[in-house]
C-alpha positions in Angstrom: 4.9 6.8 -0.7 7.6 6.9 -3.4 10.2 6.0 -0.8 8.1 3.0 0.3 7.8 1.7 -3.3 11.6 2.1 -3.9 12.4 0.5 -0.6 10.0 -2.4 -1.2 11.5 -3.0 -4.6 15.0 -3.0 -3.2 14.1 -5.5 -0.5 12.1 -7.6 -2.9 9.0 -7.4 -0.8 5.6 -5.8 -1.3 4.8 -2.4 0.2 2.2 -4.1 2.4 4.8 -6.5 3.8 7.2 -3.5 4.3 4.8 -1.5 6.4 3.7 -4.6 8.4 0.0 -4.8 7.6 -1.0 -8.2 8.8 -2.6 -10.5 6.3 -6.3 -11.1 6.8 -6.1 -14.6 5.5 -4.4 -17.6 7.1 -1.0 -18.5 5.6 -1.3 -21.1 2.9 -4.9 -20.2 2.1 -5.4 -19.6 -1.6 -7.5 -16.9 -3.1 -7.3 -13.3 -4.1 -5.5 -10.8 -1.9 -7.6 -8.4 0.1 -8.8 -5.4 -1.9 -6.8 -2.9 0.2 -3.6 -4.9 -0.4 -4.4 -4.9 -4.2 -4.9 -1.2 -4.2 -1.7 -0.5 -2.3 0.2 -2.7 -4.8 -1.4 -0.7 -7.7 -0.4 2.6 -6.1 3.2 1.4 -5.6 3.3 0.9 -9.4 2.3 4.5 -10.2 4.8 7.2 -11.1 6.1 9.1 -8.0 4.1 12.2 -8.7 0.8 10.2 -8.8 1.9 8.3 -5.6 2.3 11.6 -3.9 -1.1 12.7 -5.0 -2.7 9.5 -3.7 -0.9 9.9 -0.4 -2.3 13.5 -0.1 -5.8 12.3 -0.9 -5.6 9.5 1.7 -4.2 11.9 4.3 -7.1 14.3 3.7 -9.7 11.5 3.9 -8.1 10.2 7.1 -8.0 13.7 8.6 -11.7 14.2 7.8 -12.7 10.8 9.3 -10.8 11.7 12.6 -12.9 14.8 13.3 
């Protein structure tokens, strides 16, 4: 996660744009960003240790849902 944030900053893009998550709204449409996109942006602003913790939590949840 920390590498994604640093890379996104260096490339002047959002983490969501960097990982290629397609937007759920048509280009040009105004309005708030999807909740998941907002959450990813907030996570990318956290210190590296907290980003790692969030990544581990997400990995755990995704592993449980895949059972």
